[in-house]
N, C-alpha and C positions, 0 to 999 in steps of 0.2 A: 629326432634329428632326421632331416630329409635325405633321400638317396641322391647321389650325384648323377646328373644326366650327362652323357658323353655324346659328342658329335664329331664328325669328320671336319677337316678344314673346308672342304667344299660345301658341306651342309651349313656351316656357320657363315660362310661367305654369302650364300643364297639368303639365309635368314636375315642377315644384316644389310643386304643389298650392296655389298662391296666385293672387291676382287679377292682371290685367294692370297695374293701377295700382301694385301692389307691385313688379312687375318694373320699371316706369318709375321708381319712386322709387329702387330700387337702382342703376339706370343713372345717375340724377341725382346720387346721393351717391357714386358712383364705386366701389361695392363689386362691381359686375359691369361688364364691358366691352361696349360696343356701338359700331357704326359706322353711318353713314348712307350709303346707296347711292342718292343722288338726293334729291329734296325730301320724299318721304314714306316711302320704304322703309328700315326700320331692321332690322339683324340683330345678334343677340346672340352673343357668343363663349361657346359652351357650356362650354368648359374653365374660363373665369372663373366661371361659375355653379357648377360643381362645386367649385372652389377656395374659393368664398365660403361654402360650407356647412361648419359645424364642429360637432363633437359637443358636447352639453351636459354640463357637469361635474355629476356626482352624479345623473344621470338613468339609471334602470334600465329598459331596454326590455323 
């Protein structure tokens, strides 16, 4: 079993190329997993971020 990798909301936003608000929306809608470590510290499961990304059908890169 692999170890879970955790990242901050800011780190995830940079890695995905989106705003921190977008990351927070994805946490709220359940498409990516996050946990609270205390009253203010939130960490995002980087594996769930990778799994939430999917290729676009019909898109030629």
